[in-house]
Each structure stands twice: as structure tokens, then as C-alpha cells.
C-alpha positions as CSV (number, residue, x, y, z in Angstrom):
1,X,20.4,86.2,316.9
2,X,24.0,87.4,316.0
3,X,26.6,86.4,319.0
4,X,29.5,88.7,319.2
5,X,33.5,87.6,321.1
6,X,35.7,90.5,321.7
7,X,39.5,89.8,321.2
8,X,41.2,92.6,321.5
9,X,40.4,95.5,318.5
10,X,38.6,91.8,316.7
11,X,35.1,90.8,317.3
12,X,34.7,87.4,316.2
13,X,31.1,86.8,314.6
14,X,29.1,83.3,312.7
15,X,31.3,83.7,309.6
16,X,33.2,86.7,310.0
17,X,36.0,88.4,312.3
18,X,35.8,92.4,311.5
19,X,36.9,95.6,312.8
20,X,34.7,98.2,311.2
21,X,34.6,101.5,312.6
22,X,33.0,104.8,311.1
23,X,34.1,108.8,313.1
24,X,30.1,110.3,311.5
25,X,30.5,113.8,312.0
26,X,27.2,116.2,311.9
27,X,27.1,120.2,312.0
28,X,24.2,122.4,313.1
29,X,23.0,124.7,309.9
30,X,25.0,128.2,308.8
31,X,27.5,126.0,312.3
32,X,25.7,128.3,314.5
33,X,26.3,127.1,318.9
34,X,22.9,125.8,319.6
35,X,24.0,122.5,320.9
36,X,23.0,123.1,324.9
37,X,24.4,120.6,327.6
38,X,20.6,119.7,328.2
39,X,20.0,119.2,324.8
40,X,23.6,117.0,324.3
41,X,22.6,115.1,327.3
42,X,19.5,113.5,325.2
43,X,20.8,113.2,322.0
44,X,23.0,111.1,323.8
45,X,20.2,108.7,325.2
46,X,18.1,108.4,321.7
47,X,21.7,107.8,320.0
48,X,22.7,104.9,322.4
49,X,19.0,104.3,321.6
50,X,19.5,103.9,318.2
51,X,22.2,101.8,318.2
52,X,20.8,99.1,321.1
53,X,17.9,99.1,318.2
54,X,19.6,98.9,315.2
55,X,22.5,96.5,316.4
56,X,26.3,99.1,316.7
57,X,27.9,99.9,319.5
58,X,28.9,103.4,319.9
59,X,32.9,103.8,320.8
60,X,32.6,107.5,322.1
61,X,29.9,110.6,321.2
62,X,31.5,114.0,321.9
63,X,28.8,117.4,321.2
64,X,30.4,120.4,321.4
65,X,27.9,123.6,320.5
66,X,28.4,123.6,316.5
67,X,28.9,119.6,315.7
68,X,28.7,116.2,317.0
69,X,31.2,113.8,316.5
70,X,30.3,110.0,317.4
71,X,32.6,106.5,316.4
72,X,30.7,103.9,315.9
73,X,31.7,100.4,315.3
74,X,29.4,97.6,313.5
75,X,29.3,94.1,311.5
76,X,30.4,95.0,308.0
77,X,26.7,93.7,306.6
78,X,25.4,96.5,307.1
79,X,27.0,100.1,305.1
80,X,27.6,103.0,306.8
81,X,24.6,104.5,304.8
82,X,22.1,102.3,307.7
83,X,23.6,103.4,310.7
84,X,23.2,107.4,309.7
């Protein structure tokens, strides 16, 4: 089990001090406005569950009608593709 200490913007883990953040943007096909409030609420629940399962922190989520912004803080031992 990993233990983390957050000081300011830095996270202190066992052998590393880091501040790794990713800004991830998804858009729907043809940028159609299909992301309703109900879908946005469910999407947020799913993303937070995935974050808990994979061990990263979601700093913010913004769901627009045709795209989604997610700002993630993650441990450097995993690549960005692991979080997608």
C-alpha cells in the first residue's frame, strides 16, 4: 500500500516527490450536443470510480454538451495511457 503526503502542489511518496498533472479532453463523435445533465452526472460517478480503482486523483471535471475536460493528478510510475 502506498502512502502519500501532500504539501502544497507536491506529493511525497516513498521514493519520489512529484507534481504530475494531465489535462484530458474527450469529444463526442461529430461534436454533437448529446451530453445531458443526467449523462454528465453518471459520467462523473464512473470517472471517480475509475480514479479510485487505478489510484489517481481527479482535480476537476467539466462536462459540456459536446465534450469533457478532466484534470488529473497522477503518480509518475504510470504513463498517461494508463489513466485513459
